[in-house]
VOZA-193164 format. One record per residue (C-alpha): residue number from 1; x, y, z. Coordinates in steps of 0.5 Angstrom, whole numbers, plus 500, padded with zeros to 3 digits. Layout:
i|u|v|w
NUM|X|Y|Z
...
***
This chain:
i|u|v|w
1|659|480|859
2|665|485|861
3|667|486|868
4|670|493|869
5|669|498|874
6|664|504|873
7|661|500|868
8|654|503|866
9|647|500|869
10|644|500|862
11|646|497|855
12|642|499|849
13|644|493|844
14|643|495|837
15|645|490|831
16|646|494|824
17|646|492|817
18|645|497|811
19|642|503|816
20|647|508|813
21|641|513|812
22|638|512|819
23|644|512|823
24|645|519|825
25|637|520|827
26|638|513|831
27|644|516|835
28|640|523|836
29|634|519|838
30|638|515|843
31|641|521|846
32|635|525|847
33|632|518|850
34|638|517|855
35|641|523|857
36|636|529|857
37|631|531|862
38|626|526|860
39|630|520|862
40|628|517|869
41|633|519|874
42|634|512|876
43|638|511|869
44|640|518|867
45|648|518|866
46|648|510|867
47|648|508|860
48|652|506|854
49|650|504|847
50|653|498|843
51|652|498|836
52|654|492|832
53|655|493|824
54|653|486|821
55|658|487|815
56|654|492|812
57|655|494|805
58|652|501|804
59|657|505|808
60|654|504|815
61|661|501|817
62|665|507|815
63|660|512|818
64|660|509|824
65|667|508|825
66|668|515|823
67|663|517|829
68|667|513|834
69|674|516|832
70|671|523|832
71|673|524|824
72|667|525|821
73|666|532|818
74|660|534|814
75|656|541|813
76|655|544|820
77|648|546|818
78|645|543|824
79|649|540|830
80|647|533|832
81|648|531|839
82|650|524|840
83|650|519|846
84|656|520|851
85|658|513|851
86|658|509|844
87|661|502|843
88|662|499|836
89|663|492|834
90|665|491|827
91|664|484|823
92|668|481|818
93|662|479|814
94|655|479|815
95|653|473|820
96|646|475|821
97|642|478|827
98|643|472|832
99|651|473|831
100|650|481|832
101|646|480|838
102|651|475|841
103|656|480|840
104|653|486|843
105|651|482|849
106|658|480|850
107|661|487|849
108|655|490|854
109|657|492|861
110|650|493|864
111|647|489|868
112|640|490|864
113|640|490|857
114|636|493|852
115|635|491|845
116|632|494|839
117|633|495|831
118|636|501|828
119|630|503|823
120|627|507|829
121|620|503|828
122|620|503|836
123|620|509|840
124|626|509|844
125|623|512|850
126|618|506|851
127|624|502|854
128|623|505|860
129|617|502|862
130|619|496|860
131|625|497|865
132|621|499|870
133|616|493|870
134|622|488|870
135|625|491|876
136|618|492|879
137|616|485|878
138|622|482|879
139|622|479|872
140|628|477|868
141|625|478|861
142|620|484|859
143|618|484|851
144|615|489|847
145|608|488|844
146|606|491|838
147|599|491|839
148|598|496|833
149|603|494|828
150|604|499|822
151|606|494|817
152|602|491|811
153|597|487|812
154|600|480|810
155|606|481|814
156|602|483|820
157|598|477|819
158|603|472|818
159|607|474|824
160|600|473|828
161|600|466|826
162|607|465|827
163|607|467|834
164|601|463|835
165|604|457|833
166|610|458|837
167|606|459|843
168|603|452|842
169|609|449|840
170|613|451|846
171|608|452|851
172|611|459|852
173|605|464|853
174|607|470|857
175|610|473|850
176|605|475|844
177|610|478|840
178|617|475|839
179|618|479|833
180|618|485|837
181|626|487|837
182|625|492|843
183|626|488|849
184|630|488|856
185|634|483|859
186|638|481|866
187|645|480|863
188|646|474|868
189|640|471|864
190|643|472|857
191|650|470|860
192|646|463|861
193|643|463|854
194|646|460|848
195|645|463|841
196|646|459|835
197|643|459|828
198|638|464|827
199|634|464|834
200|634|471|836
201|627|471|835
202|626|466|840
203|631|469|846
204|625|469|851
205|623|462|850
206|631|460|850
207|631|464|857
208|625|461|860
209|629|454|858
210|634|457|863
211|629|459|868
212|627|466|866
213|621|469|869
214|618|473|863
215|613|479|862
216|611|483|856
217|608|490|855
218|605|494|850
219|609|499|846
220|609|504|840
221|610|502|833
222|612|507|827
223|612|506|820
224|619|505|817
225|622|511|815
226|629|509|813
227|632|503|810
228|629|497|807
229|626|491|811
230|631|485|811
231|625|480|812
232|620|477|807
233|616|471|805
234|623|467|804
235|624|467|812
236|617|463|813
237|621|456|811
238|627|458|816
239|622|460|821
240|618|453|821
241|624|449|821
242|627|453|827
243|620|452|830
244|621|444|830
245|628|445|833
246|625|449|838
247|619|444|840
248|624|439|841
249|629|443|845
250|623|446|850
251|620|439|850
252|625|433|849
253|632|436|849
254|634|432|855
255|631|426|853
256|631|425|845
257|630|418|846
258|623|419|848
259|622|424|842
260|625|419|836
261|622|413|840
262|615|415|840
263|615|417|832
264|619|410|831
265|614|406|835
266|608|410|832
267|611|408|825
268|612|401|827
269|605|400|829
270|602|403|823
271|607|398|819
272|604|392|822
273|597|394|821
274|599|396|813
275|602|389|813
276|596|385|816
277|591|389|812
278|591|384|806
279|591|378|810
280|585|380|815
281|581|383|809
282|579|379|803
283|582|384|798
284|589|388|799
285|584|394|799
286|590|399|801
287|594|397|795
288|589|396|790
289|587|404|792
290|594|405|791
291|594|402|784
292|588|405|782
293|583|399|781
294|577|396|784
295|578|392|790
296|574|386|786
297|579|386|780
298|578|380|777
299|586|381|774
300|590|376|779
301|596|380|777
302|594|386|779
303|592|383|786
304|598|381|787
305|601|387|785
306|597|391|790
307|599|386|795
308|606|387|794
309|605|394|794
310|602|394|801
311|608|389|804
312|613|394|801
313|610|400|804
314|610|396|811
315|617|394|810
316|619|402|808
317|615|404|815
318|618|399|819
319|625|401|816
320|624|408|818
321|622|406|825
322|628|403|826
323|632|408|823
324|629|413|828
325|630|409|834
326|637|409|832
327|638|416|831
328|634|417|838
329|640|413|841
330|645|417|838
331|642|423|840
332|641|421|847
333|649|419|847
334|650|426|844
335|646|430|849
336|649|426|855
337|656|427|852
338|655|434|851
339|653|435|859
340|659|431|861
341|664|435|857
342|667|441|860
343|671|444|854
344|673|451|854
345|669|456|850
346|676|457|846
347|675|450|843
348|668|451|840
349|668|454|833
350|666|462|834
351|659|464|832
352|662|470|829
353|669|474|827
354|670|481|829
355|674|486|825
356|675|491|830
357|672|494|836
358|672|501|838
359|669|506|844
360|668|513|844
361|666|515|851
362|665|523|853
363|663|526|860
364|655|528|859
365|657|535|862
366|661|536|856
367|658|539|849
368|658|532|845
369|656|534|838
370|659|534|831
371|657|538|825
372|653|533|822
373|647|535|817
374|641|531|819
375|639|527|813
***
């Protein structure tokens, strides 16, 4: 986070990817939310909007750049008011939503951070009840909860199943809708939370790992009016893989030998059982079942084959157990080295590359409008 004098109290961070049709309505909605009479007095005049263009290819980058440089000239049929303090961060290419949020958090100056999507499916005014709950209850993170989602049936059900699995795997039950982008955070919590891969949907879980206090509140959800959804069935497998990683991080991150060792010991014990079955029982029934012949087969060669298969399976399981135990030891050493090292952040590979950063700041008392024709 930047430390500058006269910094805003609230930073609204919004990642953008191919949102050219909805950008002007989004900015107008934010102006109406942040700088009008409906804005709570505690927050009025103390806000900034940080827009992160994640390598858009539909003209979003050019439109946002022109707005920030006061170079956009269009029909004057209808004037559109804009937020007085805008910050634009432009990526060199598409890095994903996690990187976009990380860049937005880094650029934000406020002590309280609001996140939302650029498609206006969330009601911007709902950020204020979340902010008030965060401060009133001394929380660190408050997540929106789309109880009445306006998405199709399949997407809604998949989201519910995914959230239930996440709560079970991580033990984080304070948040029912991790996929809701409308959330508020204290800046110091985000500064302590490391974002990698596609872990943006799990930020509250990662924050709780750092000791954050979580809460949630129901928010409104509207049908999509602009752009197309960036999520589909293809996200199921990555989310599942992230869930496995998250389970490890929340349960065993500081003691990987326990995680790998537990699996290894279980496989090792099972391999002993499989190896002893042909000896304990008159027939190697496990092997016979595998080759698909009756336990009392009179063919000695088939019985020998079945015994060999049982022993081979037992050997494979034992070898896998040893491999996992070795991985656990290596992971344990790596974790200890990670906590011991004090390498400078510049020594690490960055999560994203920024092409340009622009800022537009006008006094709210000055007429802050352009000759935009609203789409």
